[in-house]
C-alpha positions as CSV (number, residue, x, y, z in Angstrom):
1,M,18.4,6.2,17.5
2,T,15.9,5.2,20.1
3,G,12.6,6.4,21.5
4,S,11.8,7.3,25.0
5,V,11.5,3.6,26.1
6,G,14.5,2.5,24.2
7,A,12.7,1.1,21.2
8,P,14.0,2.1,17.8
9,L,12.0,4.8,16.0
10,D,10.3,4.3,12.8
11,P,12.0,5.7,9.7
12,P,11.0,9.1,8.6
13,Q,8.3,9.7,6.2
14,V,9.2,10.4,2.6
15,E,7.4,12.8,0.2
16,V,7.3,12.0,-3.5
17,V,5.8,14.0,-6.3
18,L,4.6,11.9,-9.2
19,S,4.1,13.6,-12.6
20,D,1.3,11.4,-14.0
21,V,-0.4,8.0,-14.1
22,A,2.7,6.2,-15.4
23,A,4.8,7.5,-12.6
24,T,2.1,6.3,-10.1
25,E,2.2,2.8,-11.7
26,Q,6.0,2.9,-11.6
27,L,5.9,3.6,-7.8
28,G,3.7,0.5,-7.5
29,R,6.2,-1.6,-9.5
30,C,9.1,-0.3,-7.3
31,L,7.1,-1.1,-4.2
32,A,6.7,-4.7,-5.5
33,R,10.6,-4.9,-5.4
34,I,10.8,-4.3,-1.6
35,C,7.5,-5.9,-0.4
36,Q,7.5,-9.2,1.5
37,P,4.8,-11.7,2.0
38,G,2.8,-10.6,5.0
39,D,3.2,-6.9,4.4
40,L,0.2,-4.5,4.9
41,I,0.0,-1.3,2.7
42,I,-2.6,1.2,3.8
43,L,-3.7,3.7,1.0
44,S,-5.5,6.9,1.8
45,G,-6.3,9.9,-0.2
46,D,-9.2,11.6,-2.1
47,L,-11.3,9.8,-4.7
48,G,-9.4,9.6,-7.9
49,A,-6.0,10.2,-6.2
50,G,-4.4,7.2,-7.7
51,K,-4.8,4.4,-5.0
52,T,-6.0,1.8,-7.5
53,T,-3.4,3.0,-10.1
54,L,-0.6,2.5,-7.6
55,T,-2.0,-1.0,-6.7
56,R,-2.2,-2.0,-10.4
57,G,1.6,-1.2,-10.7
58,L,2.2,-3.3,-7.6
59,G,0.3,-6.2,-9.1
60,E,2.3,-5.9,-12.3
61,G,5.4,-5.8,-10.4
62,L,4.5,-8.9,-8.5
63,G,3.3,-10.6,-11.6
64,V,-0.1,-11.7,-10.2
65,R,-3.0,-12.9,-12.3
66,G,-6.1,-10.8,-13.0
67,A,-6.7,-7.2,-13.8
68,V,-6.3,-5.0,-10.7
69,T,-9.3,-2.8,-10.6
70,S,-11.1,-1.1,-7.9
71,P,-12.6,-3.6,-5.4
72,T,-15.4,-1.1,-4.5
73,F,-18.3,-3.6,-5.1
74,V,-16.7,-6.8,-4.0
75,V,-14.8,-5.2,-1.1
76,A,-11.8,-7.5,-1.5
77,R,-10.1,-9.3,-4.5
78,R,-7.3,-11.9,-4.3
79,H,-4.9,-11.9,-7.1
80,P,-2.9,-15.2,-7.1
81,H,0.6,-15.6,-8.5
82,P,0.6,-18.0,-11.4
83,H,3.7,-19.9,-10.3
84,G,3.1,-19.9,-6.5
85,G,4.8,-16.5,-5.7
86,T,3.6,-13.7,-3.6
87,E,-0.1,-13.0,-4.0
88,L,-1.9,-9.6,-3.8
89,I,-5.0,-9.1,-1.7
90,H,-6.7,-5.8,-2.7
91,V,-9.2,-4.4,-0.3
92,D,-11.6,-1.5,-0.4
93,A,-12.5,-0.5,3.2
94,Y,-14.7,2.6,2.3
95,R,-17.9,0.9,3.1
96,L,-16.7,-1.0,6.1
97,G,-17.7,0.9,9.2
98,S,-16.4,-1.3,12.1
99,R,-13.4,-3.3,13.3
100,A,-15.6,-6.3,13.3
101,E,-16.4,-5.9,9.6
102,I,-12.6,-5.7,8.8
103,D,-12.1,-8.8,11.0
104,D,-14.8,-10.8,9.2
105,L,-12.7,-10.5,6.0
106,D,-10.1,-12.8,7.6
107,L,-7.3,-10.8,6.0
108,L,-4.7,-12.1,8.5
109,D,-5.4,-15.8,7.6
110,A,-4.9,-15.0,4.0
111,A,-2.0,-12.7,4.3
112,D,0.9,-15.1,5.0
113,N,1.8,-15.4,1.3
114,A,0.4,-12.1,0.2
115,I,0.8,-8.5,0.2
116,T,-2.3,-6.9,1.5
117,V,-3.4,-3.5,0.1
118,V,-6.3,-1.6,1.8
119,E,-7.7,1.4,0.2
120,W,-9.4,3.8,2.5
121,G,-7.7,1.8,5.2
122,A,-6.5,4.6,7.6
123,D,-7.9,4.4,11.0
124,R,-9.6,1.1,10.1
125,V,-7.0,-1.6,9.7
126,E,-3.9,-0.6,11.8
127,H,-4.9,-3.3,14.4
128,L,-4.2,-6.0,11.8
129,C,-0.3,-5.6,11.8
130,E,2.3,-3.9,13.9
131,S,4.3,-3.1,10.8
132,R,2.7,-1.3,7.8
133,L,3.3,1.2,5.1
134,H,0.9,4.1,5.0
135,I,0.8,5.8,1.6
136,D,-1.3,9.0,1.4
137,M,-2.0,10.3,-2.1
138,R,-3.3,13.8,-2.9
139,E,-3.9,15.6,-6.3
140,F,-2.5,19.0,-7.1
141,E,-5.1,21.6,-7.8
142,D,-3.1,23.2,-10.6
143,D,-2.1,19.8,-12.2
144,P,-4.7,17.1,-12.3
145,Q,-2.2,14.5,-13.5
146,A,0.5,15.1,-10.7
147,R,0.2,13.4,-7.3
148,Q,1.8,14.3,-4.0
149,V,2.5,10.9,-2.2
150,I,3.6,10.6,1.5
151,L,5.2,7.3,2.4
152,R,5.0,6.7,6.2
153,P,6.6,3.4,7.2
154,T,5.6,2.0,10.7
155,G,7.0,-0.7,12.8
156,P,9.9,-3.1,12.9
157,R,9.6,-4.6,9.4
158,W,9.9,-1.2,7.8
159,R,12.8,0.0,9.9
160,T,15.1,-1.9,7.6
161,S,13.5,-0.9,4.2
162,D,14.9,2.0,2.2
163,V,11.8,4.0,1.6
164,E,13.9,6.8,0.2
165,A,15.2,4.5,-2.4
166,L,11.6,3.5,-3.3
167,A,10.9,7.3,-4.0
168,R,14.0,7.5,-6.1
169,C,12.9,4.4,-8.2
170,A,9.5,6.0,-9.0
171,G,11.6,8.8,-10.8
172,A,10.9,11.4,-8.2
């Protein structure tokens, strides 16, 4: 399948319904299985939608050191792998207002051996990487534990990833 200029199209977005916090963490652990060093994950959604919970599961799946908590007050946290494996860089872009502030974090320099997750990153960090996985998370009004999650792969790196298998792994 090709686009109008002959370039392959991005894979379709996938919707997942997660029943609770445990399923949200499981999605993160599943994501760790398919992520590669240099990957950029952009998380969006309402306050309390599970962005940090998903990132905590990703950190567990990667086996990184340190508790994965919201980086709201420090803006960015680096979680090294204890044995030289893939690291996790966890960023909160909520208070960052400009592209220059994002660029000042030097995320690209640190990302070669890391997976970078940016909460509140939509429309703020896309310029950092041609390939990225957007994850949009929403609460259900009638079930405060459940989450609607939309996985939207973008760019050549994600054309070969099975995002639908990721959704199945999370128990959806």
